[in-house]
Backbone as ProteinMPNN parsed JSONL, in Angstrom:
{"seq_chain_A": "MMSASAIARLRLDLRRTLTDAATILRPTVTASDDAGESVSWTTVAAGVPCRVRPDSGGGERALPERTAEVTRVEILLPPDTAVLPRDRIAALGQTFEVTQVRAPRTIAAATVVAASVVR", "coords_chain_A": {"N_chain_A": [[-18.996, -2.905, -33.468], [-15.495, -2.427, -33.493], [-13.346, -1.977, -36.301], [-10.527, -3.915, -37.442], [-8.542, -2.277, -38.503], [-9.133, 0.185, -37.304], [-8.648, -0.38, -34.626], [-5.908, -0.927, -34.794], [-4.966, 1.63, -35.498], [-5.622, 3.084, -33.163], [-3.99, 1.757, -31.31], [-1.49, 2.384, -32.36], [-1.501, 5.157, -32.0], [-1.473, 5.178, -29.184], [1.037, 3.953, -28.69], [2.722, 5.971, -29.619], [2.661, 7.753, -27.545], [4.075, 6.48, -25.621], [6.976, 7.038, -24.718], [9.282, 6.218, -23.453], [11.523, 3.517, -22.489], [11.274, 0.24, -21.151], [12.43, -2.395, -18.984], [11.326, -5.513, -18.106], [11.4, -7.359, -15.206], [11.502, -10.522, -13.667], [11.031, -12.387, -10.686], [13.0, -15.162, -9.515], [12.939, -17.702, -7.298], [15.089, -19.537, -5.295], [16.171, -22.3, -3.312], [18.526, -21.885, -0.722], [21.787, -22.869, 0.579], [21.758, -22.555, 3.351], [19.236, -23.196, 4.298], [17.544, -21.18, 3.666], [16.126, -18.809, 1.359], [16.934, -17.636, -1.908], [16.703, -14.862, -4.056], [16.644, -14.174, -7.45], [16.725, -11.978, -10.279], [15.276, -12.097, -13.402], [15.427, -11.036, -16.74], [12.533, -10.638, -18.56], [11.44, -9.244, -20.588], [12.635, -6.726, -22.733], [13.26, -3.326, -23.71], [10.643, -2.468, -23.861], [8.059, -0.371, -24.842], [7.107, 2.444, -22.9], [5.566, 4.684, -20.504], [6.341, 6.614, -17.79], [4.741, 7.998, -15.085], [4.067, 10.316, -12.425], [2.362, 9.187, -9.487], [-0.215, 10.196, -7.415], [-0.224, 9.027, -4.951], [2.036, 8.893, -3.227], [4.229, 8.902, -0.317], [4.892, 8.267, 3.167], [6.024, 5.16, 4.513], [5.731, 2.886, 7.084], [8.302, 0.928, 8.29], [9.719, -1.925, 9.977], [12.279, -1.189, 11.06], [12.609, 1.46, 10.386], [11.235, 4.539, 9.028], [10.177, 4.861, 5.767], [10.461, 6.78, 2.808], [8.167, 6.675, 0.227], [8.017, 6.539, -3.18], [5.603, 6.697, -5.483], [4.489, 5.56, -8.65], [2.821, 5.55, -11.857], [2.953, 3.306, -14.48], [2.671, 3.184, -17.851], [1.999, 0.783, -20.284], [2.156, -1.099, -23.392], [-0.948, -2.682, -24.439], [-0.727, -5.476, -24.707], [1.249, -6.357, -23.024], [2.902, -8.583, -20.898], [2.831, -8.52, -17.598], [3.358, -8.994, -14.135], [2.084, -8.827, -10.732], [4.231, -9.359, -8.985], [6.509, -8.626, -10.297], [9.318, -6.562, -11.323], [10.061, -3.37, -12.725], [12.341, -1.811, -14.764], [13.165, 1.415, -15.59], [13.933, 4.629, -16.916], [16.322, 4.859, -15.512], [15.784, 3.894, -12.975], [14.557, 1.391, -10.678], [11.468, -0.15, -10.346], [9.044, -1.483, -8.16], [6.431, -3.564, -8.839], [3.165, -3.033, -7.781], [0.528, -3.267, -8.389], [-1.442, -4.395, -11.109], [-3.313, -3.059, -13.611], [-5.549, -4.141, -15.79], [-6.072, -3.511, -19.311], [-8.938, -1.585, -20.215], [-10.142, -1.573, -22.626], [-9.58, -2.999, -25.892], [-7.681, -1.435, -27.038], [-6.482, 0.125, -25.175], [-3.969, 1.205, -22.755], [-1.951, -0.962, -20.674], [-1.923, -0.42, -17.319], [0.294, 0.054, -14.714], [0.687, 0.107, -11.289], [3.265, 1.195, -9.249], [6.167, 1.251, -7.071], [9.203, 2.914, -6.142], [12.134, 1.0, -5.895], [14.208, 0.817, -3.191]], "CA_chain_A": [[-17.669, -3.425, -33.217], [-14.451, -1.691, -34.207], [-12.615, -2.732, -37.319], [-9.126, -4.204, -37.123], [-7.714, -1.11, -38.841], [-9.382, 1.213, -36.285], [-7.915, -0.814, -33.433], [-4.49, -0.731, -35.093], [-4.696, 3.078, -35.416], [-5.648, 3.462, -31.745], [-2.78, 1.221, -30.664], [-0.365, 3.179, -32.852], [-1.577, 6.43, -31.268], [-1.025, 4.903, -27.825], [2.496, 3.723, -28.69], [3.404, 7.25, -29.81], [2.751, 8.431, -26.24], [4.974, 5.695, -24.766], [8.252, 7.537, -25.233], [10.402, 5.661, -22.711], [11.694, 2.077, -22.672], [11.325, -0.475, -19.881], [12.826, -3.789, -18.901], [10.499, -6.196, -17.111], [12.188, -8.348, -14.475], [10.658, -11.463, -12.925], [11.839, -13.072, -9.67], [13.145, -16.606, -9.436], [13.319, -18.029, -5.925], [15.746, -20.844, -5.173], [16.599, -22.638, -1.953], [19.96, -21.696, -0.506], [22.404, -23.901, 1.411], [21.474, -22.334, 4.77], [17.799, -23.44, 4.468], [16.801, -19.98, 3.32], [15.823, -18.655, -0.064], [17.625, -16.561, -2.596], [15.905, -14.344, -5.163], [17.37, -13.552, -8.562], [15.805, -11.306, -11.186], [15.514, -12.461, -14.788], [14.767, -10.173, -17.72], [11.555, -11.359, -19.38], [11.18, -8.387, -21.752], [13.48, -5.526, -22.742], [12.899, -2.369, -24.753], [9.183, -2.345, -23.919], [7.654, 1.041, -24.802], [6.388, 2.774, -21.671], [5.585, 6.06, -20.013], [6.301, 6.644, -16.334], [4.19, 9.27, -14.615], [3.882, 10.302, -10.967], [1.07, 8.822, -8.913], [-0.403, 11.082, -6.263], [-0.288, 8.251, -3.718], [3.314, 8.754, -2.531], [4.189, 9.251, 1.097], [5.769, 7.488, 4.025], [5.581, 3.814, 4.861], [6.433, 2.437, 8.287], [8.989, -0.353, 8.233], [10.104, -2.263, 11.351], [13.487, -0.514, 11.544], [12.66, 2.868, 10.012], [10.154, 5.03, 8.181], [10.742, 5.055, 4.435], [9.729, 7.588, 1.833], [7.75, 5.834, -0.891], [7.672, 7.269, -4.389], [4.726, 5.86, -6.298], [4.333, 5.983, -10.042], [2.055, 4.713, -12.77], [3.714, 2.994, -15.685], [1.793, 2.775, -18.937], [2.638, -0.186, -21.169], [1.242, -1.567, -24.439], [-1.984, -3.554, -23.873], [-0.375, -6.893, -24.766], [2.436, -6.594, -22.202], [2.727, -9.531, -19.792], [3.481, -8.06, -16.369], [2.706, -9.585, -12.971], [2.254, -8.012, -9.522], [5.506, -9.607, -8.29], [7.604, -8.195, -11.169], [9.935, -5.237, -11.213], [10.225, -2.71, -14.018], [13.449, -0.854, -14.796], [12.943, 2.464, -16.59], [14.418, 5.965, -16.535], [17.437, 4.75, -14.574], [15.321, 3.447, -11.662], [13.845, 0.121, -10.656], [10.176, -0.002, -9.688], [8.403, -2.714, -7.729], [5.025, -3.553, -9.259], [2.25, -3.256, -6.671], [-0.791, -3.576, -8.931], [-1.565, -4.355, -12.567], [-4.685, -2.77, -14.024], [-5.693, -4.6, -17.175], [-6.724, -2.537, -20.198], [-10.402, -1.623, -20.224], [-10.545, -1.852, -24.005], [-8.497, -3.683, -26.589], [-6.7, -0.468, -27.538], [-5.986, 0.931, -24.061], [-2.696, 0.8, -22.156], [-1.885, -1.653, -19.41], [-1.422, 0.529, -16.325], [0.913, -0.621, -13.589], [1.031, 0.923, -10.137], [4.557, 0.707, -8.782], [6.93, 2.138, -6.199], [10.651, 2.847, -6.371], [12.882, 0.077, -5.058], [15.34, 1.51, -2.532]], "C_chain_A": [[-16.658, -2.664, -34.067], [-13.754, -2.587, -35.215], [-11.171, -2.951, -36.851], [-8.243, -2.998, -37.425], [-7.924, 0.019, -37.834], [-8.636, 0.881, -34.999], [-6.419, -0.594, -33.633], [-4.118, 0.748, -35.001], [-4.665, 3.554, -33.963], [-4.403, 2.973, -31.018], [-1.531, 1.972, -31.116], [-0.339, 4.534, -32.151], [-1.084, 6.257, -29.838], [0.491, 4.755, -27.787], [3.277, 5.019, -28.895], [3.534, 8.016, -28.498], [3.69, 7.715, -25.287], [6.41, 5.949, -25.218], [9.477, 7.006, -24.488], [10.486, 4.158, -22.999], [11.867, 1.421, -21.306], [11.873, -1.875, -20.067], [11.986, -4.416, -17.797], [11.313, -7.341, -16.53], [11.257, -9.229, -13.65], [11.525, -12.204, -11.923], [11.852, -14.584, -9.853], [13.668, -16.901, -8.039], [13.915, -19.432, -5.912], [16.149, -21.058, -3.716], [18.103, -22.431, -1.843], [20.473, -22.764, 0.461], [22.048, -23.765, 2.887], [19.975, -22.441, 5.089], [16.958, -22.183, 4.233], [16.47, -19.966, 1.834], [16.641, -17.507, -0.627], [16.776, -16.163, -3.802], [16.836, -13.757, -6.206], [16.334, -13.005, -9.532], [16.213, -11.583, -12.622], [14.752, -11.506, -15.701], [13.822, -11.022, -18.559], [11.162, -10.54, -20.611], [12.047, -7.143, -21.618], [13.03, -4.615, -23.883], [11.399, -2.196, -24.919], [8.817, -0.858, -23.878], [6.847, 1.311, -23.534], [6.356, 4.279, -21.467], [5.428, 5.98, -18.508], [5.765, 8.006, -15.932], [3.955, 9.177, -13.111], [2.467, 9.875, -10.597], [0.93, 9.653, -7.645], [-0.375, 10.338, -4.936], [1.023, 8.084, -2.986], [3.183, 9.101, -1.063], [5.156, 8.4, 1.87], [5.148, 6.138, 4.315], [6.408, 3.375, 6.056], [7.013, 1.05, 8.052], [9.466, -0.663, 9.644], [11.285, -1.451, 11.88], [13.546, 0.973, 11.215], [11.38, 3.251, 9.267], [10.763, 5.368, 6.834], [9.848, 5.952, 3.598], [9.418, 6.688, 0.635], [7.36, 6.735, -2.055], [6.858, 6.336, -5.269], [4.58, 6.45, -7.688], [3.295, 5.088, -10.717], [2.919, 4.518, -13.998], [2.721, 2.489, -16.728], [2.589, 1.912, -19.899], [1.664, -0.558, -22.282], [0.252, -2.592, -23.872], [-1.635, -5.039, -23.871], [0.838, -7.258, -23.917], [2.105, -7.534, -21.045], [3.528, -9.042, -18.592], [2.652, -8.569, -15.192], [2.953, -8.73, -11.737], [3.563, -8.25, -8.774], [6.719, -9.13, -9.091], [8.213, -6.874, -10.718], [10.079, -4.685, -12.625], [11.353, -1.701, -13.882], [13.182, 0.126, -15.934], [13.473, 3.773, -16.035], [15.51, 5.907, -15.47], [17.035, 4.329, -13.171], [14.66, 2.082, -11.805], [12.6, 0.298, -9.807], [9.616, -1.372, -9.34], [6.919, -2.625, -8.08], [4.154, -3.869, -8.048], [0.854, -3.617, -7.152], [-0.739, -3.496, -10.454], [-3.041, -4.132, -12.888], [-4.802, -3.114, -15.503], [-6.374, -3.533, -18.019], [-8.235, -2.705, -20.167], [-10.945, -1.878, -21.626], [-9.356, -2.497, -24.702], [-7.428, -2.735, -27.112], [-6.092, 0.374, -26.418], [-4.672, 0.364, -23.512], [-2.929, -0.102, -20.952], [-1.269, -0.665, -18.43], [-0.926, -0.251, -15.123], [1.151, 0.402, -12.497], [2.312, 0.334, -9.552], [5.187, 1.71, -7.829], [8.411, 1.9, -6.432], [11.268, 1.862, -5.402], [14.073, 0.826, -4.489], [16.23, 0.507, -1.855]], "O_chain_A": [[-16.933, -2.304, -35.212], [-13.596, -3.789, -35.005], [-10.675, -2.246, -35.972], [-7.298, -2.723, -36.686], [-6.978, 0.747, -37.535], [-8.061, 1.763, -34.362], [-5.738, -0.12, -32.723], [-3.056, 1.081, -34.476], [-3.791, 4.33, -33.577], [-3.829, 3.696, -30.203], [-0.611, 2.171, -30.324], [0.725, 5.007, -31.752], [-0.351, 7.107, -29.332], [1.155, 5.363, -26.947], [4.392, 5.146, -28.389], [4.433, 8.845, -28.358], [4.068, 8.27, -24.255], [6.98, 5.182, -25.994], [10.605, 7.322, -24.867], [9.62, 3.6, -23.673], [12.519, 1.971, -20.418], [11.794, -2.461, -21.147], [11.941, -3.903, -16.679], [11.844, -8.18, -17.257], [10.33, -8.732, -13.01], [12.638, -12.613, -12.255], [10.872, -15.195, -10.279], [14.723, -16.402, -7.646], [13.335, -20.38, -6.44], [16.43, -20.105, -2.99], [18.857, -22.761, -2.759], [19.685, -23.476, 1.084], [22.036, -24.763, 3.608], [19.504, -21.836, 6.052], [15.777, -22.154, 4.577], [16.531, -20.99, 1.155], [16.988, -16.552, 0.068], [16.205, -17.016, -4.482], [17.708, -12.946, -5.892], [15.209, -13.5, -9.601], [17.354, -11.336, -13.013], [13.582, -11.206, -15.466], [14.237, -11.995, -19.188], [10.613, -11.084, -21.568], [12.179, -6.577, -20.533], [12.491, -5.077, -24.889], [10.93, -1.82, -25.993], [9.232, -0.155, -22.957], [6.006, 0.503, -23.142], [7.029, 5.038, -22.164], [4.495, 5.353, -18.005], [6.265, 9.039, -16.376], [3.677, 8.1, -12.583], [1.506, 10.167, -11.308], [1.889, 9.785, -6.884], [-0.491, 10.969, -3.885], [1.121, 7.176, -2.16], [2.125, 9.549, -0.62], [6.121, 7.872, 1.317], [3.927, 5.985, 4.357], [7.635, 3.479, 6.046], [6.304, 0.121, 7.665], [9.609, 0.259, 10.447], [11.283, -1.065, 13.048], [14.428, 1.679, 11.704], [10.56, 2.398, 8.926], [11.76, 6.086, 6.766], [8.622, 5.879, 3.68], [10.305, 6.024, 0.1], [6.48, 7.587, -1.927], [7.357, 5.315, -5.742], [4.551, 7.667, -7.873], [2.943, 4.021, -10.214], [3.539, 5.459, -14.493], [2.024, 1.497, -16.513], [3.706, 2.257, -20.284], [0.459, -0.353, -22.132], [0.582, -3.299, -22.919], [-2.211, -5.793, -23.086], [1.396, -8.344, -24.068], [1.148, -7.309, -20.305], [4.755, -9.139, -18.574], [1.422, -8.577, -15.236], [3.931, -7.983, -11.693], [3.966, -7.395, -7.985], [7.846, -9.222, -8.606], [7.682, -6.179, -9.852], [10.203, -5.436, -13.592], [11.33, -0.843, -13.0], [12.999, -0.271, -17.085], [13.461, 3.994, -14.824], [15.611, 6.798, -14.627], [17.855, 4.396, -12.256], [14.26, 1.673, -12.896], [12.659, 0.823, -8.696], [9.705, -2.309, -10.134], [6.235, -1.696, -7.651], [4.382, -4.867, -7.363], [0.076, -4.21, -6.405], [-0.07, -2.629, -11.015], [-3.903, -4.914, -12.489], [-4.216, -2.446, -16.355], [-7.163, -2.74, -17.505], [-8.748, -3.823, -20.101], [-12.073, -2.344, -21.789], [-8.253, -2.533, -24.157], [-6.381, -3.181, -27.581], [-5.269, 1.249, -26.687], [-4.314, -0.786, -23.766], [-3.966, -0.022, -20.292], [-0.193, -0.128, -18.693], [-1.629, -1.105, -14.582], [1.748, 1.45, -12.744], [2.425, -0.88, -9.381], [4.79, 2.874, -7.785], [8.821, 0.822, -6.863], [10.958, 1.885, -4.211], [14.859, 1.407, -5.237], [17.233, 0.883, -1.247]]}, "name": "protein", "num_of_chains": 1, "seq": "MMSASAIARLRLDLRRTLTDAATILRPTVTASDDAGESVSWTTVAAGVPCRVRPDSGGGERALPERTAEVTRVEILLPPDTAVLPRDRIAALGQTFEVTQVRAPRTIAAATVVAASVVR"}
């Protein structure tokens, strides 16, 4: 088993690679007057260290009214970051829709989020 100081060193090394900052946004759905729903986005964490890197899975996605170009990325976050598949992450001047959260495989590894650009 790894010592607490070894884990702390590994996490510090990881944080040094997370050179960008992210804001994690969570949706709140409320009923609207016209029997529909309205979604607002609330900041649940700001200034979270991150690294955004391209994901090779980009391409086109068919939507009912058009075909959209989808830019996919991976966002690396500290292992203790609370992020959910319905969240959005704002970083590098763009907003990304979280499509998958891959939990850290070890206690010192990054949380990896698969996401696509919100257009």
